[in-house]
C-alpha positions in Angstrom: -68.5 -57.7 -24.7 -64.9 -57.3 -25.7 -65.9 -56.7 -29.3 -68.3 -53.9 -28.2 -65.5 -52.3 -26.0 -63.2 -52.5 -29.0 -65.8 -50.7 -31.1 -66.2 -47.9 -28.6 -62.5 -47.4 -28.3 -62.2 -47.3 -32.2 -65.0 -44.7 -32.4 -63.4 -42.6 -29.6 -60.0 -42.8 -31.3 -61.5 -41.8 -34.6 -63.3 -38.8 -33.1 -60.1 -37.7 -31.3 -58.0 -37.9 -34.5 -60.8 -36.2 -36.5 -61.1 -33.3 -34.0 -57.4 -32.7 -33.9 -57.1 -32.9 -37.7 -59.9 -30.4 -38.1 -58.3 -28.1 -35.6 -55.0 -28.4 -37.5 -56.4 -27.5 -40.9 -58.7 -24.8 -39.5 -55.9 -22.9 -37.9 -53.4 -23.6 -40.6 -55.8 -22.1 -43.1 -56.6 -19.2 -40.8 -52.9 -18.4 -40.2 -51.9 -19.4 -43.8 -48.9 -21.3 -42.4 -48.3 -23.2 -45.6 -47.7 -20.0 -47.6 -45.9 -17.9 -45.0 -43.2 -15.5 -46.4 -39.5 -16.1 -45.7 -38.2 -14.5 -42.6 -34.8 -13.0 -42.3 -32.6 -12.8 -39.3 -34.1 -10.4 -36.7 -32.9 -6.9 -37.2 -32.3 -7.4 -41.0 -35.8 -7.5 -42.4 -36.7 -3.9 -43.7 -40.4 -4.5 -44.2 -40.9 -5.8 -40.6 -38.6 -3.2 -39.1 -41.0 -0.5 -40.4 -43.8 -2.2 -38.6 -42.0 -3.0 -35.4 -40.1 0.3 -35.1 -39.4 0.7 -31.4 -41.6 3.8 -31.1 -44.1 3.3 -33.9 -46.4 0.7 -32.3 -46.9 1.9 -28.7 -48.6 4.5 -26.6 -47.2 4.9 -23.1 -49.7 5.4 -20.3 -48.6 7.8 -17.6 -49.3 6.6 -14.0 -50.4 9.4 -11.6 -48.1 9.7 -8.6 -51.1 9.2 -6.2 -51.5 5.6 -7.6 -47.9 4.7 -6.8 -47.1 3.0 -3.5 -43.6 4.3 -2.6 -43.3 2.0 0.4 -44.1 -1.0 -1.8 -41.6 0.2 -4.5 -38.8 0.5 -2.0 -39.7 -2.9 -0.6 -39.5 -4.6 -4.0 -36.1 -3.0 -4.7 -34.9 -4.5 -1.4 -36.3 -7.9 -2.1 -34.6 -8.0 -5.5 -31.3 -7.2 -3.7 -32.2 -10.0 -1.2 -32.5 -7.5 1.6 -35.0 -7.8 4.5 -38.1 -5.6 4.6 -40.6 -4.5 7.2 -43.8 -5.1 5.1 -45.9 -8.1 6.0 -47.6 -10.0 3.2 -51.3 -9.8 2.8 -51.6 -12.8 0.4 -50.2 -15.8 2.2 -49.0 -18.7 0.1 -51.8 -21.2 0.0 -50.9 -23.6 -2.7 -48.2 -26.1 -3.6 -46.8 -27.3 -6.9 -48.3 -30.6 -8.1 -46.5 -30.7 -11.4 -43.5 -28.7 -12.6 -40.7 -29.3 -15.0 -37.6 -31.1 -13.7 -35.0 -28.4 -13.0 -35.0 -24.9 -14.2 -35.6 -23.9 -17.8 -32.2 -23.4 -19.5 -31.0 -21.8 -22.6 -27.7 -23.7 -23.1 -28.2 -23.9 -26.9 -29.3 -20.2 -27.2 -27.8 -18.1 -29.9 -26.3 -14.7 -29.0 -28.1 -13.3 -32.1 -31.5 -13.5 -30.4 -33.2 -12.7 -27.1 -34.1 -15.5 -24.8 -37.9 -15.7 -24.6 -40.1 -17.7 -22.2 -43.7 -18.3 -23.4 -46.2 -19.0 -20.5 -49.6 -20.2 -21.6 -52.7 -20.1 -19.3 -54.6 -23.3 -20.2 -57.5 -25.3 -18.9 -56.9 -29.0 -17.9 -59.3 -30.2 -20.6 -57.7 -28.1 -23.4 -55.3 -30.9 -24.4 -55.9 -30.4 -28.2 -55.2 -26.7 -28.0 -51.9 -27.4 -26.2 -51.1 -30.0 -28.8 -51.7 -27.4 -31.5 -49.6 -24.8 -29.8 -46.7 -27.3 -29.5 -47.0 -28.1 -33.2 -47.3 -24.5 -34.2 -44.2 -23.6 -32.2 -42.2 -26.4 -33.8 -43.3 -25.3 -37.3 -42.6 -21.6 -36.9 -39.7 -21.1 -34.5 -36.9 -22.1 -36.9 -33.4 -21.0 -36.1 -34.5 -19.4 -32.8 -35.4 -22.8 -31.3 -32.6 -22.6 -28.7 -33.8 -19.2 -27.5 -37.4 -20.2 -26.8 -39.1 -22.2 -24.0 -42.8 -22.7 -23.8 -44.8 -24.0 -20.7 -48.4 -24.4 -19.9 -50.0 -23.2 -16.7 -52.8 -25.3 -15.1 -54.8 -25.5 -11.9 -56.1 -28.8 -10.4 -58.9 -30.9 -12.0 -59.9 -34.1 -10.2 -61.3 -35.5 -13.5 -58.3 -34.7 -15.6 -55.3 -35.0 -13.4 -54.3 -38.5 -14.3 -54.2 -37.3 -17.9 -52.3 -34.2 -16.9 -49.6 -36.2 -15.2 -49.2 -38.4 -18.2 -49.0 -35.3 -20.5 -46.4 -33.8 -18.2 -44.2 -37.0 -18.3 -44.4 -37.0 -22.1 -43.7 -33.4 -22.8 -42.2 -31.9 -19.6 -43.9 -28.5 -20.2 -46.7 -28.5 -17.6 -46.7 -26.2 -14.5 -49.5 -26.9 -12.0 -50.5 -26.0 -8.5 -53.3 -27.4 -6.4 -55.8 -24.6 -6.6 -59.0 -25.6 -8.5 -58.9 -24.6 -12.1 -61.8 -22.1 -12.4 -62.2 -18.7 -13.8 -62.2 -17.0 -10.4 -58.8 -18.6 -9.6 -57.1 -17.2 -12.6 -55.2 -14.7 -10.4 -53.6 -17.6 -8.6 -52.6 -19.0 -12.0 -51.1 -15.7 -13.0 -49.2 -15.4 -9.7 -47.9 -18.9 -10.3 -46.7 -17.8 -13.8 -44.7 -14.9 -12.5 -43.4 -16.8 -9.5 -42.1 -19.7 -11.7 -40.5 -17.4 -14.2 -38.6 -15.6 -11.4 -37.5 -18.6 -9.5 -37.0 -21.3 -12.3 -36.2 -19.2 -15.4 -34.2 -16.3 -14.3 -31.9 -16.4 -17.3 -34.7 -15.3 -19.6 -34.8 -11.8 -21.2 -38.5 -11.6 -22.0 -41.7 -13.4 -21.0 -44.7 -13.7 -23.4 -47.9 -14.4 -21.5 -50.8 -15.7 -23.5 -54.1 -17.7 -23.2 -54.3 -21.1 -25.0 -56.7 -19.7 -27.7 -54.2 -17.1 -28.7 -51.4 -17.8 -31.2 -48.1 -15.9 -31.1 -46.2 -15.2 -34.3 -42.8 -16.2 -32.8 -40.7 -14.9 -35.6 -42.3 -11.5 -35.4 -41.9 -11.5 -31.7 -38.1 -12.0 -32.1 -38.0 -9.3 -34.7 -39.9 -6.9 -32.5 -37.7 -7.6 -29.5 -34.6 -6.9 -31.6 -35.5 -3.3 -32.2 -36.4 -2.3 -28.6 -34.4 0.8 -27.5 -35.1 0.2 -23.8 -35.6 -3.5 -23.6 -35.6 -3.7 -19.7 -38.6 -1.4 -19.7 -40.7 -3.4 -22.2 -44.2 -4.0 -20.9 -46.7 -4.0 -23.8 -49.9 -5.5 -25.1 -53.5 -4.6 -26.1 -54.3 -2.0 -23.3 -57.5 -1.1 -21.7 -57.0 2.4 -20.3 -57.9 3.4 -16.8 -61.6 4.1 -16.3 -63.5 0.8 -16.9 -66.2 0.3 -14.3 -65.8 -2.3 -11.5 -68.5 -5.0 -11.8 -70.4 -5.2 -8.5 -73.1 -7.7 -9.7 -72.5 -10.8 -7.6 -73.9 -13.1 -10.4 -71.1 -12.0 -12.8 -67.9 -13.9 -13.2 -66.1 -10.5 -13.2 -67.7 -9.5 -9.8 -65.3 -7.7 -7.5 -66.4 -6.8 -4.0 -65.8 -3.3 -2.6 -63.8 -5.0 0.3 -61.4 -6.5 -2.2 -61.2 -3.3 -4.4 -62.9 -0.1 -3.1 -62.4 2.1 -6.2 -65.2 2.3 -8.7 -63.0 2.2 -11.8 -60.1 -0.1 -12.7 -56.5 1.0 -13.4 -55.1 0.4 -16.9 -54.6 -3.3 -17.7 -53.9 -5.8 -20.4 -57.0 -7.9 -20.9 -55.4 -11.3 -21.0 -54.9 -12.8 -24.4 -51.3 -11.9 -24.8 -48.7 -9.4 -23.6 -44.9 -9.2 -23.3 -42.8 -8.1 -20.4 -39.1 -7.9 -19.8 -37.7 -10.2 -17.0 -37.0 -7.1 -15.0 -40.7 -6.2 -15.0 -41.8 -9.8 -14.3 -39.4 -10.0 -11.3 -40.7 -6.7 -9.9 -44.3 -7.8 -10.2 -43.6 -11.2 -8.7 -42.0 -9.8 -5.6 -44.9 -7.3 -5.2 -47.8 -9.8 -5.5 -47.7 -11.0 -1.9 -48.1 -7.4 -0.6 -51.1 -6.3 -2.8 -54.5 -7.6 -1.9 -55.8 -10.3 -4.1 -58.7 -9.6 -6.5 -60.2 -12.4 -8.7 -59.9 -10.6 -12.1 -56.3 -11.6 -12.9 -55.7 -9.1 -15.7 -56.8 -6.2 -13.6 -54.7 -7.5 -10.7 -51.5 -7.3 -12.8 -52.4 -3.7 -13.9 -53.2 -2.7 -10.3 -49.8 -4.0 -9.0 -48.0 -2.4 -12.0 -49.6 1.0 -11.2 -48.5 0.7 -7.6 -44.9 0.1 -8.8 -45.0 2.9 -11.3 -44.4 0.5 -14.2 -45.3 2.0 -17.6 -47.7 -0.2 -19.5 -47.5 0.4 -23.2 -50.5 0.1 -25.5 -49.7 -1.8 -28.8 -51.8 -2.4 -31.9 -49.8 -5.5 -32.7 -52.0 -7.8 -30.5 -55.2 -8.8 -32.2 -58.4 -9.7 -30.3 -60.6 -10.1 -33.3 -59.1 -12.8 -35.6 -55.9 -13.9 -37.2 -56.5 -12.9 -40.8 -53.5 -10.5 -40.6 -51.3 -13.0 -38.6 -48.2 -12.2 -40.5 -48.2 -8.5 -39.3 -49.0 -9.1 -35.6 -47.3 -10.4 -32.5 -50.2 -12.5 -31.3 -53.9 -13.0 -32.2 -57.0 -14.7 -30.9 -57.5 -17.7 -33.1 -60.9 -18.8 -31.6 -63.9 -16.7 -30.7 
């Protein structure tokens, strides 16, 4: 019996090692990490500066005044100043943290030559190998900017996986988890958690890069890109779906939104997940506004909706790839798995 159990354990271990090794070489080949070009100090690389010129990559989307909520805008301004407001929240806090890093994220070893960047990754509880790959990728590519970067993974609750999640958190200290069930329809809760944690526990950051765990960010390019921004506090950019996409009313669809939750027939402009970058100022404003804007279960659209109410300019960028990572060296982030 013991010999049989030993065989099962050995086979399981072999499969796990083989799977991760395959993942490593698959993505290494796709991103061509072993032959990546040298990267100079941000702000000093002429070829990349031509690509990341502050105005070259973006198209700013104007927000009609009728979409803005002046009362909400004033309330958020007061909340940021820690003043009292008259508005009552429509989304009451339902969930508590189950796992979070000990203490706030700090940048004690940050270099003044680079921005301080927080990477928040939406991940599923059973995507351990993807998280491992992202940790490895980050260590291989961050280089001299290591003191200016922090990365954390955002998870919901899974009864089957939570013992493993707790062990992973103790080992790496990079898991943020609340007790909502980790499902697609609860991604808005996960997004709200991301903005909340960034605002309360990582307020010394300059920019936040949001991404899914099947996306890989070119961190060196991200720092280069941030170094040439003319109005860094207004940065809010990603692959943008412009206003006008139809609301899904089919109850069998995972994108279903009821007319009670959202009465309009078309969505506002939004970043369709994957990856996008926002300044801390933008993140803080959205975080304070979330409790006062009715929840909808499509998280990407929800962020776009709140942004439109606050009059925040969302900028379309061609530096975020949703197809593949063949041109990884010229992008900010790309979808590695389809």
